[in-house]
C-alpha positions in Angstrom: 78.9 -67.6 -53.1 75.8 -65.1 -54.2 75.6 -61.9 -52.2 73.9 -60.7 -55.2 70.8 -61.8 -57.6 68.9 -59.8 -61.5 65.9 -61.3 -62.4 63.3 -59.9 -65.2 60.6 -61.5 -63.5 60.4 -63.9 -60.1 62.8 -66.6 -58.6 62.5 -69.2 -55.7 65.7 -70.0 -54.4 66.5 -72.8 -51.9 69.8 -73.6 -49.0 70.2 -76.7 -50.0 70.7 -78.8 -53.3 67.5 -80.0 -55.4 65.0 -77.6 -54.2 65.0 -78.2 -50.3 65.8 -76.1 -47.4 64.8 -72.6 -46.5 63.5 -70.4 -49.8 62.5 -67.7 -50.8 60.6 -65.9 -53.8 62.6 -63.0 -55.5 60.5 -61.0 -57.8 63.1 -58.7 -59.6 66.4 -57.6 -58.5 67.7 -58.3 -55.0 71.2 -56.8 -54.8 71.9 -57.4 -51.3 70.9 -60.8 -50.0 71.8 -60.5 -47.0 69.5 -58.1 -46.2 66.8 -60.9 -47.2 69.0 -63.5 -44.8 70.7 -65.0 -48.2 74.0 -64.0 -47.9 76.6 -66.3 -49.5 73.5 -69.1 -49.1 72.0 -70.3 -52.3 72.3 -73.7 -53.7 69.1 -74.2 -56.0 67.6 -71.5 -58.4 64.2 -72.0 -60.2 63.1 -69.8 -63.0 59.8 -69.8 -64.1 
C-alpha cells in the first residue's frame, strides 16, 4: 500500500492494474496521498 510518493518530475498513477481506472498526474513529492484521494489506492505507475 502506498501513502506517499517522492519523485523528481512527473508520474501518473492509476487505481487499477495495467494503467486503468481512476488516474492522477503528480508533479514532485506528495507526502499524503489521502489529500489527493489516492491513499492506499495506487496500483499502477508510469514514469516519464
